[in-house]
N, C-alpha and C positions, 0 to 999 in steps of 0.2 A: 977721379976724385969724387968721394961721396958727399952728398948734400948734408949739411948739419941737421941734427935731430931737432925738431921744433920744440920750443920751451912750453908752449901752450897750445890748446886746441885751436884758438884763433890763428896762431902762427901756422899750424898744420893746414888749416882750411885755406888760408891766404896763399899758400904755395901752389894752388891749382887754378886752372882756367875757370872763368865765371860759371860755365854750365856745370862743371863738376862741383864747384863751391856750393851751388844751389842744392845739389843732391846731398852733399856733406852736411849742410845746414839742416836739411830735412831730417837726416839721420840723427843729428845732434839733438834737435828739438824733440823728436819722438822719444829718444832714450831719456832725456831729462824729464819729460812729462810722465813717462812710465815709472821712473825711479827718481823722484825729486830729492830723496835723501842721499843719493849716490854722490860721491866725490868725483869730479872730472879731473883727469890728469893725462899725462903722456907716458905710456909704457910701451916698450917694444917699438918705439918711434911712431906710435899711432894713438888716436884718441881712445882712452880707456875710462871706464866707469867702475868705481870701487865701492862696494857695500858689503861688509863682512867678507872681504876678499875680492878678487877680480870678478866683476859682474859680466861685462861685455866689452868688446873692442870693435872698432871698424876702421877701414882704411880704403883709400882709392888706389886702383891699379889701372893698367892700360885700358881695359875694356869693362871693368866691373868695380863694384864696391864689395869688399870682403867684410862679412859680419861674423865675428867670432863669439860664439855663445857657449861652446862646449857641446859634447855629444848628447847630453840629456835634453837640452833645449831643442836640438834638431829632431830627436826621436819623438818628443812630445808634440811637435807640430809637423810631423812628416806629411800629412795630407795637405796642409796649407802650403808646404814648401815643394810640392810636386812641380816638376818643370824647372827647378833651379838646380844648378850644379852644387853638390855638397861633398865635403870631405869630413874627416873625423869630427872636428868641432867648428867647421867653417861653412858658411853659405855664400855663394857668389850671386850678387844681384847685378845682372848686366845693364850697361848704360842704355841698351836698346829697349828696355822695358821700364815702366813706372815702378818706383820703389814700393814694395808691399808694406807700407808703413803700419797698417793695422796688425799685420803679422809680427813685425818688428816689435811693436808695443806689447803684444801678447807674450812674446818670447822674453822680453825684458822683465815684465811682471812675474813671469814664471821663474826666471833666474833670481829675482829678488827673494821670492818665497823659498826657493831652494837654498840660497846662501844663508838666509835667516835660520832655516831648519838645521843646516849643517853647523852653524855657529852655536846654536842652542844645544845641540847634541854634544858638541865638543866641550862646551861649558859644563854640561851635566856630567860628562865623563871625568872632567878635571875635578869637579866637586866630589864625585864618588871616590876618587883616589885619595882625597884628603882625610 
């Protein structure tokens, strides 16, 4: 039987042991500080931040925290993310290492600017069609 999807980020975090809750709170506060205008929600059963579209997501797993930023965020910070397991749009931060919160903050700020640029471009294209 699957666990119910949490309704809030608080509910999501509360579902983990205290040591993991601490890491999730660190991720949450780092994202909020880097993107104070972003709306916090649950999407795909994980904490999600939305600003002109999905900004970032994070989730706790058995041995790591997954940070979902999309491929461009990973490419832009490739050097800073050396040593971390990466996939298409995901970075894995193992529980055995301290969270690289400065890098997380930089990636979030990068994603904010990227989302704003995309939204402006879309708006301009829509205006051009009218």
